Phi, psi and omega in degrees: 000319180298320180295319179300315180296318180298318178293324176295321176304313182292324178299316181293332182276333188252305190281310184300314179302323180293319177299322182294335180301328184272353181262333186273141177286135185264008181288145180274141177291114185293333181292343181295329179299315180295321180295318178297320181296317179293317180296321180300317180295320180294320178295317181298322181275001179077016182268351184212156175250158173295125180266124184243134179240110172272140183228128171217130176253344184258330184268156174293159183304314185262042174302139186299316181287313187288304185276301190291330181263294190286307182298315181294321179298319181288322177296318178296333179278359175100005179278158175270106191248129174242145175233115176265112186202166178293123181198166185266352180197160174276131181199167175248122181235120179053039177084000181257125179278112181265122177253115191283142167256148182287163175288151176233161187272334183202175184291324180298315178297323178297316185287335178264293187292310188292321178298317178295319180296317179298321179295317179299315180295317181300317180297319180296329179289338178048054182285161176278329179223134175249129186235105185248157193238000187230133180299334179293345180269358184305315180302320179287327177295322176295325177293321175300319178298319180293339176272006177087013181276160174263130191229135175245130174259119179261101184271098180287329186229161170270088192299317178303321177287328177296319179299325180296346181257002183291121184292336183276356175255132184244142170055232188292336181297328177299313182296321180296307181298319180298315182292317180298316180293322180297320177298315180295313181296321178298318177301312184293319184301327179292337184273334187282153182292320180215144169244123175254136181237160184269350179215158175298327180298313179292323177304313183298327177294314184281337178300331178290342184254325185217115182295341179270059179241134181219142176269127172243096192284154184276054179282158190286156172279096189291340177302333180286344187234029178295331174224140180227165182295143176302143182304318184291344179267356181277155174280155178278057187239173179234168179213155166223128179231126180147188177298139185249113180210168177296320180295339178264011168086020186293323182297311181295323180294315179294322177295326179298331181295340178293340186250008182215144182268093179198176175242132175266121173268112189245125179225138181138177181257141176287147180298327180205161177294324180297318179294318179301317179295320180296315183293319183290349176272348180288149183299326182291346184298333181294349177258018182251137168249107187259130185254345188073206176290140180226156178276179185296325180296320180289324176304313181297319180300316180295313183296331181272002182249354183238175183247338184227133176253139184246134172213085185250068178290151178290154180284064178266155185307323183279350182264327191300323181254015181282158174237084187296133178303322184294327177301315182289327176292320175304313182294317180298329180276000177083023179272147161286148185233152172241120186233163175298148184276053173278143182307316181297318181289323177295325177298319180294313183288332177289321179291321185269338184067036190257356183177203185230152175252160186204157171291113186289352181264002185243099182303320182292324177293321177299314180299321181298317180293318179298312182299320180300316181290319181291331180274345178244073190300318182293321177296315179297320179298315180295321177300316177300318179295318180296316180297317180297316179297317183294319179297313182295334180272335189237321189237099177224148178296332181306316179292321181290324180296331177294324175298315181298314182293330177294322176302315182285332173299322179294321175298315181300316181295322180296317181292322179295326179299326181298334181281000000 
């Protein structure tokens, strides 16, 4: 039954949206020209701000990239920022107006009901720019374009390659779904005003389709790590913080604990209840301290209490060229790190001198690397210092936020020209 539902999820994301392209009228709403002209005059006279609406139906409201980085950066820059996302109430947090979406029971309900609800709310907000974060919203984003709106697609993942890693798709069906979605996404990307990507690798793919493509990388919020706990006050422990799934290496990591004397501080949500039950039955689980979902303050507390950060994702197509936010946060917090032996990740740790790479599919090899760092305390401390120094010199959200604000400055200038 679970496999059937998962395939239905993919069907709703790939097949139905493509069919809808042929049903919708592509004419632009002529009244939008008059609205833009009026808004342009108000902006010019200082009577109005550019109204921005961020939309997510798949991510949590306080997602690190969406809320803490992008929405807050734009609100701090003086824009009128709204976030349509799953939440329990309407409120303003750090200058961001949160418009709540209701809870849903499953992904199919999310892709049908929640996407439609988000679109209805977005239209009522009558924003100047719509910035959406989930591929399941693409059909509605195209509809916004047909209504004369300006739309930004924020591509967090390389979805066609992500589909190739879905465990419930076997053999040739993966290739079919991946190719069909890529054709559809490529079509849509050409229509949007701007495509923002989370990595240079994804940027290069979309640049071939839309010249208005820019990478806004998921580098850490360094303000959270201006000071960290002294090394000698930390526990001889390790941590993993983030989404918990088989593809992100949770099975191998827990099995690795059987071969090393330490405690794993684990924070994040399990991909499914079945996976959580499976993991908790493993012998290594007794060495785990599990926190569930945590806020940013708790993330910092965990990172400042351990010595080694783990990110051993499986070698799946969507992981190999990824730049995980957690890797950079580990480094900013002064941790030595153990990462999957992907060429891009090995290049980062070799340049920075911050840790070790390992085969993520081998629990004993993972344990060996962890044990080596914990038993060589001075080496691990120096690795943490090197990584922290390298991050502060090279990878900070401050630089990336300037890219984001430049995109919106261009929108602002365009609207002012209309006046």
